MARMI-174591 format. One record per residue (C-alpha): z, x, y; residue in one letter. Coordinates in pm, whole numbers, plus 50000, padded with zeros to 5 digits. Layout:
ZXYA...
END
This chain:
478505209848888M477705203749255A476935173149451T473375170149564V471075144249709V467695138149543H464735117349639G462645108149940A464135091150236P464745054550189P462025029450281V462665017650640V462404979850674A461474964351007A464684962551203P466044928251295Q468214920051596A471874924351508A474874907151661R476944935451822V480294927651959Y482204950552194T485804954452303G488494933452143V485894910151999W484394938451798S487794941451616W488214904451574V484764900451418A484584933051232T483604935250865V483554973650856D485904985250578H487225014050793K488114992251089R489744966750866I491754995450708G492875005251059I493864968551128L495834967950805Y497655000150886G498574991451243V499694957151142T501744969950854A503374996151085F504324968551330M506014948951044F507604982650939F509264983951277L510494948151246I511834954350897G513504986351022G515314967251299V516564942551047E517854971150831A519634987751127L521374955051216L522674952550856M523914988650864R525734982751197L527414952351047Q528564973250743L529515004750932A533204994850959V535324969950752P535994934750885N533144936351127N531754904651285H528704918051471L526484892351306V527254858251153H527374857350771P524304834150753E522414857150989T523294886450761F521974867550466N518714860550656S518514897450756L518584911150403F516224883650281T513664889550549M514084926950535H513244927850166G510374903850203T508934922650499T509164956750346M507604947350014I504884922150108F504184931250476L504664968650483V504254988150155V501534966450004M499334963050310P499814999750401L498455008950059S495584984150117V494825002050447A494255033550245F492195013949987F489845002050258N489515034550444I489375059150157V487915043149843V484385036049962P484215070950106L485495087349787Q482975069949565I479985076149800G479565039349909A478535025750240R480964996150235D482964974550002V481204949449777A482164918849986F482704928250353P483484893450480R485904886550194L487594919550299N487964905950656A489274872850521L491864892250317S493184909450630Y493314878150850W495184858650580I497684888050557F498184887350932L498584849650967T500734847950658G503034875850789G503324858351130L504034825450952F506894841150759I508444857751061N508074826951277A511054813551081S513234835451308W511964816351608L512724783251448L516254793551338N515284787250974S514844822350830A515364821750455P518724834950338N518754835149962Q517414870249888G513824881049854W513664870649487F515254835949490S513674814749763Y510554794049792A508354807850062N504994792250140L504174824050328G504064842649996L501554818449867L499384826450165V499904863850122L499124862149758G495704848149839T495074878250057A496124902249778S494014885249513M490934885549737A491334922449814G491984931149451A488754914649327F486884930949610N488064966249519F487474961749144I483864950449201V483334979549452T484675006349219I482724993848921I479414986949091N479105008549402M479935043949281R477435071349384A474885080549114P476465103948851G480055094348944M481335082748603S484815068048574L486245101148472M484735117648785R486255094349039I489295107049238P492725098249117V493445077949428F490515055649355T491695052948992W495135041649104M493515016049335T491585003549036F494704999948817V496684984349103T493964958849168S494134947248806F497944945548823L497604922949132I495154900348948I497414895648650F500834894848832A500214873849136F499134842248950P502574842348783I504514840449108I501924816349254T502614792148967V506364796049012A506114789349388L503924759149342I506484745649089Q509164748549348I506944731749607V506554703149360F510324702449285D511104699649656R508374676149773N507304655149475F510444650649261G509544672948966T512234691748781N510894725348667F513964744048785F516454715948848N519324721648609A521184689848687T522634674748370P520214650148204G517184664348404V516254691948151N515164716648422G515784754148365D517084775948645T516644806848427L512914798948405L512654809348774W514184843648698Q511744849248408H508724839348617L509804859548913F510654891148736W507554888548509L505754891548848F508404913949013G508314943548784H504614948648781P504964944249162E507114976049167V504134995449022Y501734977449258I503794993949527L504225028749372I500875035749203L498945039449526P501495065149650A501095083049320M497325083649389G497935097649736V500095126049600V497475133549331S494965140049611E497295160349837I498785184449588L495515199649458P494145204149812V497115223449946F497665242349620S494005252449619R493885242749247K492445213449058P494875186348954L496525197148628F495605173548346G493405149648546Y492665128348240A496305126548148V497295116048497V494625088148487V495585075148143Y499285076248235S498625053748531G496785029248299I499765031348059A502145023148341I500124992148426G500214979648065F503914986247995V505004972348334S504534936548206F506934942647919G510114953448103V510964924148332W514114912248149A516074943748218H516814925848547H518394898848337M520694916548096F523714898348238T522204863348192T523064861547825G519664867447660L521344880747341G521374914447166P517844911547021V516184905647356A518344931347524N517454957847262A513664950147306V513774952847679F516014983447669L513285000647457T510394990647684T512365002047994T512895035647836M509195036547733A507885030848091V509585062748194A507355082947963V504005080548143P505855083648479T507455116348352G504055127948242V502745124648596K505675143648740I505155173248507F501415173248583N502205174448959W504615203148908I502085221848700A499465216848973T501875234149213L502655262148972W500765293649052G498825277549342G498215291149690Q500535266749858L500065255750219R503065237050345F501445212650581T503295180050668V501165161150421A502155186250147M505825184250241M505735147050202Y503995149249870A506635173549737I509385151049880A507795121349700F508045140149366V511645148849422S512905116149554L510955094749305F512365115149023T515875106749146I514965070049166G513395071048827G516405087348661L518795062348822S516405034648700G516635046848341V520415040748351T519615004048394H518015005148054A521445010947899V522814976347866V526534983647892P525855005948201S523634978948352D526474954148319F528544976148551Q525764983848791Q524374948148827Q524404935449186D526174966449319T525024991149580Y524005013649294Y521004991149247V520274991949620V520255029849603A517995030149306H515255008149435F515265024849776H514795058249617Y511825043749435V510305022249717L511225042950023F511705078049871G508685071449656G506185046949807A506825050750176I507235088750152T503985091649959G502175069450206L503425089750500F501915119750326G498655100450306G498855092350680I499165129050776Y496415137650523Y493785111650613W494645107350981W491975133451089P489335115350884K490075081551053V490625093851409T488755126551430G491955143451555R494925161151399L498555151051420L500775178351560D502215197851266E505265210351456G506315175451560L505385163551211G507795188451053R510575176851277L509815140651188Q509655149350821F513095165650812W514595137851026T513245111550785M514185129550468I517695139350575I518325105050721G517045088250403F519325108050173N522335102650405L521585065450396T520885058750031F522525088149847G526125074949924P525155040349798M525215054349443H528905062249498F529585029349667L528055010649378G529855029649112L533045023149309D532384985649283G530914976049623M528764944949558P525444940349735R524764910549968R528194910350128I528314908350505F531694926250539T534504941350334Y538264945350375P539804978550479A541444999750213G538734996249953M537685032449990G534195023250114W534625030550486E533465067650486L530285062850287W529265031650479N529605050150808M527595079150673V524915055150548A524705038350891T524385072351072L521635081750824G519815049150891A519655055651261F518465091351197L515645076350990M514895052351274G514665082251513F512185098651267G509985067751285V509905069751664L508965106251639L506005096551427F504975069551669L505085094451949H503065119651749N500465093551668A500015082152029L499745118152152V497205126051875S494975096451971I495025106252338R494715144352326R495085156851971G493175186451840E489685178151720L489725179951338A486015184951236G484655170350915A486875189650668D490075203550833P491955207650500W489165224250296D489425194150064A487815184749738R486485148849755T483485132049912L485215116250221E485485151550361W481735157450336A480975134550637I482005135851004P485435125751129S485615097051204P482805085150977P479825066651112P479745028951027P477275035050750Y479325063550595N476475081950422F472935083850567A471805090450204T473855083649903I475085115849735P474375122549361V477375135549176V477185160648891H480875168948836G484445163248935R485605179449269D481945187249339A482465192549716L485035219349644W482785236349391M479925237149633T482075252149909K483745277049675H481305285949391P483475316249294H486255290949189H483835272848962A484105296648663E487885299048704I488135260848695E485815256748401G482785243548587Q479525257048722T478095253049069A474415260049084T473205239949383Q474285235749737E475475202349869I472825185850077D474335153050198V472285143050495Q473915126250795I471485112051056A468865136450919G470935168150944R472515187850657P476195183650632I476855220150695A475635216351052T477625184751128I480655185851352D482965157851442S481825138951750P484005139952055D484145102252064E484965080751761P481975060551624S484135030651545H482875001851753G479965021651905N477124996051959P474595024351925G475835031851572A474344998651456H470975009151598D471265043151424D471835025451094A468725003951138H466725034251238H467715050250915L466765019350721G470375011150638I471504974550637H474944968750797L476454933750781P476954916751111D480464908351233G481784873351184S484514851851329F484544827451029F486954847250804P489494844451084L488914807151113I489154802450739A492464822950733A493964802451014L493044770850823G494694783050504L497894792450687T498044758450864L497344740750533F500514757850393A502644751850699A501904714550684G504034711350371F506974720250602I506094705250939F503984675250850G500934665850646L498894661350960W499044698650998I497914702550640T494844680350723M493944701751027I494364733250819G492104719050540A489384710150790L489534744450951M489374761250607L486414739650490I484584745550820F485264783450818G484054787850453V480994765250498Y479894781250822A480524815750665W478154806850375C475374795750602Y475794822350876E472454839150955P472004875150850I471274899651131N470904871751382G
END
């Protein structure tokens, strides 16, 4: 069925004076989900550049044997900070950028459920990320690996993740457009939903573990102190970390799976094959992900019974993942394929993630895992999953939703060059690491002697890493050119299927002048192409009539200037009888207070006291802040 709007125009309340900020202050005080999504994306990309520089320095150090480009301790800090940055400061927040921008638009909502909490989540992420990277300036960067050190910055970042997860769960449950049942929402929104639950159940585990370490170090407890006679248990840390760490892998990859599930149907001009199966397999992945953590610990002496159990669950988690892959292939089969850059990244995701998944299944075989443990084979595996999977899928999402966010298209020719540079560079970098690992090269070594047979593949990997770096610079150039003089996109440049493409690009602050009523899945597509309805097993009997500023959507073109930050847009919303929350500086103040509170455990309790006062003031003032002036 089609999407249609019913009912009389909303009752217009007497407009009240609103606080409107302009310039930089409009971004600092914003509570608009789209602008917060942009802040998340830009900040995550900046951290992506930092993590990339750390990776290139490591590859330069390993390019030749007996190299001393960096000190061994510096190398340890590089791989520790690189892993932490890429996981917690790049892939997760880049996914959250899409959550913020896309989810409310896909479900026909005007905003997220808690706009100020959304802003707080971003500012905590930013201040926490800066706090972690400030360790470089203090010559105290952690050097024990991303999985084995106590980092107060992670406690701060975990707060941001939890706040965002609750916000999106409430938004998806309560703010869907009328008629949009759970089995009608787009797959990307479904994966956001599942990911948010994973965050809520996984992050408290690492939070407890990190608090226990803080107590061990500051207050004399012995949770993990294995000194004889103390009764602490070092292995407990591994259990707690990996009980969080493996669901974290799916927190990173499920959003990219959702992105790909949106891109493939659009550029195949077909509905997603097995929509319900794709959704249920995502839910199954979420459940099973909490039962596989100990495959990271096969070499710790858990015993044959435990090893057999986790061998089985590790094999089992591959089943719903494989189901998704076959559904994506079936979506492509027989479709009218358009090889845009977004489509190319989506196909690359399927290919590279399959390679990473297959190499991961080999870790389920305990004797094989004993040989692969802590070798470069493991490094190759998780980079094929997290870069070849998550980052590749998210790049596809950037090319796909960029016109919706900016109103302008990225250059497809430059995008194709950037795609092939990235993909070739990626495979040159991490493909050889399978051979290095099987040949016995251990991970986390800062150099190696000549004559081990590792020289060729390490040099190839280093050259591939710099080729990837060049690809990232190409994307940055493409983005800057697009913002300045890119081709105007219009509301629906891809002839897409979901509700975000039914409004102008970029969307107005209020998203929808009237909330659409949904009567089926892919309703926008059915309305535009009623001749496909019978083929796809649905009927389209009515035209879409989503009204934007009083005009039918069919007559709406993208404005020449973005509406983000336009003070007049607030007035337009009040004229339409739409309430928009005012901007607020108090989420930023509360976030700074929380970060200083954590920093005080390192630099002095007086800083903790200042942070606590700022946090209390920020939250209290936030609660009593006047509405609309």
